[in-house]
N, C-alpha and C positions, 0 to 999 in steps of 0.2 A: 794556743799553745801556752802561753803565760798563765793564763785561768787554771788550766789543767796542773800546771806544774805548782803552783799557789794551793791549789787542793789536794795536792800531794797524789797524783795520778802520772805514772809513766805515760810515754805520748809515743804513737806512730805516726809519722807524717807521710802522706803521699800526695806530692806536689805535682801540678800540670805537667804534662811531659815535655812543654815548651817553655816552662820557667821552673827548672829545677834548683838553680843557683843560690837562690835568696834563701832556699828552705835548709839547703846545704850547708851555707854559711851560718844561720840562725841555730842549726844543731852542734857547729863547730863552737861558736859563743857561748852555749850553753854547756858545753863539756869544759871550756875554759873557766866558767865561771863556779866550777866545782860540783856540779852535780854527777853523781856517780855514772859509770861507763853502762850503754845501754838505756840510760833513763827516758831519753830522747833519740828515736832512731828515723833515718829517711829512707822509705820504700820506692826505688825507683823500680817501677814493674807495670805490668800491662792492665789491661780493663780486667780481663778474666782472674789475675790473681787478685786484683783490687778488689772484686766482688767476692773472693773466696775470704779476704781476711774482713771486710766489713761484716758479714754473715757468720765469721766465728762467735759461738758463744762467750768467750772469753773476754772480747770489747764490751766493757760497759757504758760506754757513750762513743756515739758517732757526730762528727761535726763535719758538715760540708758547706763548700761555697763552689758555686758554679750555675749550670741550667737546672731552669725547673724540672724539664724531663728526666733528667740522670737522677737528680735529687731526690724526686717523688718515689723514682724507681728503687734507687738503693734503700729507701725507709721501710718500703714493702718488703726488702728482704732480710730485713735486721732480724737477729735471734731473739725469742721472747726475753722481754727484760731489758733490754738493749734502748737506752734514752738515746736522743739525739736532738739536735738542732740543725736547720738546715737555711742556708741564705741563697735566695736566688737574685732575679735582675727586676728592674723595675721601671718606668718612665720618667719620676719624678715632676711631676706636674707643677707648674709655679702659676700663680693668679697676680696678675696686677690690677690692683684698684687705679684708676685714673688720676686720683689725688696723693698717690705716693711719690715718692722721692724718685723721679724719672732718671737720672743718672746713674743712681744708686742701683735701679732696677735693671739696666740695659747692662751694667758692669757686672753685676750678679748674674745674670743670664749667660753671658759670655764665658765667665770665669767657670759656673757649676756644669756649661754643657760641654766647654772645651778640655777640661783639667783632665790630665792622662789621654790627651784625644778622644774624650767620651767613654772611656773603658773603665767606667766606674759604674756600680751597680746603683747608685743615686745621683748619676749625672741627669740633670735637666733636658728633657727631650721634649715636652708639652708646655707651651706658654699661653696661657689665656689672657686675652687683651681687649679692650673694648672693640666693638666691631669699628665704629667708625673712626679707629687710631690704629687698624691693625695694619695697614701698609705703611703708614708712617714710623711706627715704632719696629716693625721688622726691619726697615731700612737703616735706622739708626741702631739696631744691634748687629745688622751686617756691615753697617761701615766701621764699628770695632772689631767684629768677628774678623773679618779681611784683613786687618791689620796683623792679626795673630801670626807669628813666626813659626812654621813648621820647618822642622830638622831634627839633627840628633839630640836626644834627648841629655845627653852628658855635657850639650854644650849650654852655657848658662843664658844665652840668647835665644836660644829657642822656648817659645811658648807651648808649642805642640809637638810631642814626638811620634814613632812610627805606629802603626796597628801591629797586631801581635803576628799576622801571619798574612800572606798574601791572599789566600782566600777570603780573609775578613774583608779585604778593600774591594774583591770582586762582589763580594755580597752586599756592601754598603752601595757601590757603584751601582749595582741592579737594582734595589731598594729606592734609591733616589730617583734612577730613571723612571721607576713605574709609576714613583707619585707625581713626578712632572707630566708624564703620559696621561695619568687618571685628573690632571687639572691643578695640581699645585702649583704656585709661582715660586720660581727659584730666585732667590734677591740676590744670593751671592754662593760662590764655590760650587759644588756640583763635578768636580773632576778629581780625577785621581793624579797624585804627581810623580810619584813612581809606584813599586810593587806594593810597598807597605805603608805609602802615606797617601792621605786625602786631604781636599781644601776643606778649611771651617766652612760649612754649608748651613744657611739659613733658607729655610722653607716656609712659605705663606699659604695655610688653609689647604693642606694636604686631604684628600679623600678620608672619609672616616674608614672606608677598608683597607686603605693602602697601608702596607707592611710598616711604613714609618708612623704610621699612626696607632698600629695596634700591637706593635711587638717592639720588645727593646734593640733600639739599632746597634747600641754599643761601639760607635763611632762619633766623630765630629760634626755631628746632624743636630740641629734644632729645629721644632717646628712651632711656628706660630698660629693661633686660631682668636679668631674672633668672637666675641661673646655679648649677647645682648643686656643681660643681667646677672649679677654676682650669681644668682641661683643657677644659672644655666651654666656658668663657669664651673661650679660646684659638681653638678650633676656630669659634665664630660669629665672632670678630673676622675670622679669616681667610676666612670661607665667601663673600664678595664677589669680583668681578673687579676692584676696583679697592682701591688701597693706596696711601698716601702716610704720615702721620706717625701714631703710636699713642702710648700713654701706659699705664703700670702705676702705681698706688698702693699701696703696701707698706712697712711698716716692717721686713719681713723681706727683707735684701739679697740673700740667695739666691734667695727666691723671685723677687723682683724682677728679676734678671739672669736666673733661668732663662725668665721669662715674656717677657723682651726679645729673648732669643735664638730663639724660638719664634714671635711675632708677624711676621707678613709684612708689614714696614714699611721705607722708608727709615732712618727716625729712630724711635727709642723713647725718651720723655721719662719719666723715673723721678720719680714727686712731682713732677711739673710738668704743666701742661697743654700739649697738642698745637701750640697757635699759636706756641710758642716758637720764635723764628728769629733767628740773627744770621748777615751776611751772608757769612762766612767758611765757615760750615758747609755740608757737600753738602745740597742741598736736591732732591729727586727723587720723583716717583711712580714706582710699579711697576704691572705687569700692564698695565690699561686707563689707568692713572692718569698716565701719560707715558713719555718716553724721552729718556734721556740724563741729566745731572746739571745742577743750577743752583749757584749758589754762585759768588763772584767769581773764585777762582782755578781752579775746575774750568771754569768756561764760558771763561775767557782760553785754557786749554789745547786745548778743544776747538776753539777758533777759530784756532789757530796751526797750520802745516804744517812739519813735518819738512822738514829739507833738508840734505844733506852734500856738502861740497864737497871733491873729494880732489885734490891736486897731487902730482906725482912731482918730488922734489927734485934 
């Protein structure tokens, strides 16, 4: 929204039906800031009307945050000439080199996997550690994760808030149960607390075909996998058709830079968690995870049109 305004573009916002209040408040604040009436509008409407809006030839730029299935479908429906940016999900793989700062790694994994109860497109879901230490490190991560307080997000004492809908809790519960049935070791968690809350969960070595290994969980679940070599870890991290942000924890600068170059991600954090973001940085999904580049400056440029006027003296 802000890049569009900065680029001189009026905006129509279609919020998710379950989270409209933040968009309504944003539009109110923009109006209070002095923008003309109607410059930013919020459309609370159904899917059919949303699709009609997206396909309207008067829309010059379409920005979408949500599932890959919906995003790619809507892109296919855009009017000729309409540009777009899509931001879908990922699994934010993180690789741990055994010579890295262990406690920083553990704290980083818990923070990045449990932030907003894992409901973040760059939330850590897949963690790769040396196979010889996989159980040990999974247990240490679980020791910290199990101490996270799940409660009302408004309460300052809460580390994790609720999931967006009861059906998401049902889905996460089913996926974790499936992973355990298929051989994953449940280190901590694995139970729902109430209709919209789920315990911080750590799984060790889920099967490659389990949903927690192949799809975005979007919940407080992190999976630990053992690797034999760093190249093996990189291959596993790059094996999915989704790619967003990644991380490598290592005290070896040369190794960290080499891994960062080989990871198929739009951004790689070295000794930091994958949820790191500042507004000026490029923010983009690769493969099925998105199209175009986010970030204020990058989005502004995408929303501008080049025009040259030549006059003969």
